[in-house]
Phi, psi and omega in degrees: 000154182267163176301130178083002180275153174243131176234160175231136175262128185231144176162162180295165178305128179094007184277343178119007185296307178293328176300322178296317180294324177296324179288323174302319178279356187053043169290335161216158192270154182288140178270322180218151182078195181205158175243127182247136176243113190050039173087359185251130176302131181296340176293341181262004181259137178303137191300314181296317178298318176306306188288337177289339179276351186241130174246127184242138167241114182272173181300328176232084185303142181275127176243125183281159177279061181219188184286165176301318179303309179298320180292336178273315185274341180049242186274008182246174179234124179239153174292155176301324180295316182290321175304312181296320181298315180294324175301315177294320175301323181276009179060029181253010185298318181295318180296312183291320177300333178285346183276146182307320181249015177058229181289348175272000176301130178272127184280149167291166180307127179062020176068029188289352178275352183241156179286170177300315180298318180297321180295322180290325179290329179287329176296318179293322177298321176301317179298311181298323181297316185272346167057052174296162176281330185239136178237127179243127176238112171273088195302141177205086181241013185294328183254024185247142181292161187300316184300311181297318181299326179292323178291320178293322178295325175299317179297319178295321181292322179291320183287316185292341178279335187262332191230165170290120191230136177242122180247130168267109192265128172250319175261116188286341179297341189269357188236006186300337183257006177291159184289325184212136173250130174251118183262125184249150174207115179053043173084000180245144172278120184253340176205148171209154185153181179286172178300308184299320179298319185282323177293333178292340179279096189308318185255013180287157179299313180298313182307311179296317182297316180296315178294325176291327178296310184285333172293325177294322176297317182295000000 
């Protein structure tokens, strides 16, 4: 994929979506082939430097038992003004403003004082603050209310316009506007193209998956 491009990985559980993102982060090493970042094999990039270039939001973002501010800046120091800018960019301004102590509010262990959606908004603020080159979202909006999902989608749209973005898609409705969709099955790429290109393949795997998804909603 090219700089600034957005792609989505689609496939059933066990098809290899998360494995690909783990390989990009070098959580384990590649056995065959290579992954290039700006033309450089990621094995040749310092591990810390590599991971500083990548921002990930998992299905259950980790929130430390520290302040909102600390959870956003992590091991760096940012001004309160900058923190608030990232909070607003992440569509989390209303949520943070509702807390008694704002960005100084202390979170419960693992963020148990917040909903799944609120933790995701904080994770987006963290991404905006650290400004990585590559953004990976392991989407998880199934248990989030409609209003919060809309806020998260706004954050997704902002990030995907600015960064190279990889989405692990569970809800197909959220990826129709990405540049390219890669369809996986048992670790193999079986289809790739834009949403419109793939849906046009009447008997294609993605087309059948998409129609089944919307029939299920109906």
